Structure formats: C-alpha cells, structure tokens
N, C-alpha and C positions, 0 to 999 in steps of 0.2 A: 505535575505526572511521571512518572520514574521514565528512566529512558531505559530502552532496551536493546541488545545487539540485533541487527537484523539477521534473520536467519531464513532463509527458504524450507517451508514445510515439508518439501517433497526431497529433496536432495541436501538438504543443510547447508548450501553453501551463503556467504555472506556478502556476496556480489550481485547488485541489481543497476538495474536502468531506470531511468525515470522515463514511461510511458504515458503518463497525462497527468496535469494538475490541474485543479479546480473541475473535477470530472462529476458530474451528477447522473445518476442509474434512476431509468423511470422504470415503471412495470405495472402488472396486475394479478393480483391473487384473489382469488375467488371472484366477488362483485366491487372489490376495493381497489383504486389507484393509489399508486405510493412513488414519491420521487425523494432521492437521498439527500444528505445533505453534500456539500462539494468533497469530493476526494481525490488521493493523490494517487495516482494507481503506479507500481514500479513492476517489474520484468526480473525475473532472474536471470542472469545473463549464459548461466549452467544449463539450465535446462527449460527456460522459458516460461515459467509458472507466473501469470498475472498476481499481485498480493495489492490489494485496496485497504487504505489508512485514511482513516477521518487527519481534521488539522489538527488534533491534541498530537497524535502518533509523532515522536521523537526517536530518532534512531542512530548510534553511534556504530562505527565500526573502529577496526583496530590503527586503520590511519587517522581516526579522528575526522570522518567528514559526515555532514550531520545531512538531513533529511528534515527539514524544519518550514512546514509553509503556514 
C-alpha cells in the first residue's frame, strides 16, 4: 500500500500523537449492530482532531517517523 504524508484534514498539520492502538468501535445503525476492525487513533497536536486508521495505514513525515501497526 502507498505511504502518504500525515496531514490533519482540519488544520493541515503533520504532527499527531497516538491516542489509542488496537481500538475497536461498535455501534448500531437502524436495526444492525456493527464492530470495526482494530484501529489506530491519532490526535492532532495542533487542533485536537481525532483521526482513525486501520492496520494497513502507514504514514511518513519529514522526520522519518512511521506509524505502522
């Protein structure tokens, strides 16, 4: 899978901290229940926006830090 530079969709910052790993979200839609696969949750250090990525996501920054779970 192609690697992309991390960018917050709100403020366009490329800095984020890991807010959670192997997180599963569950919920209900109409009469169906669902649970997601394990996700990595990142929080933008500039504006606080939470971003959710599956295990296939890999990001690189100019400092060569990787988030590959």
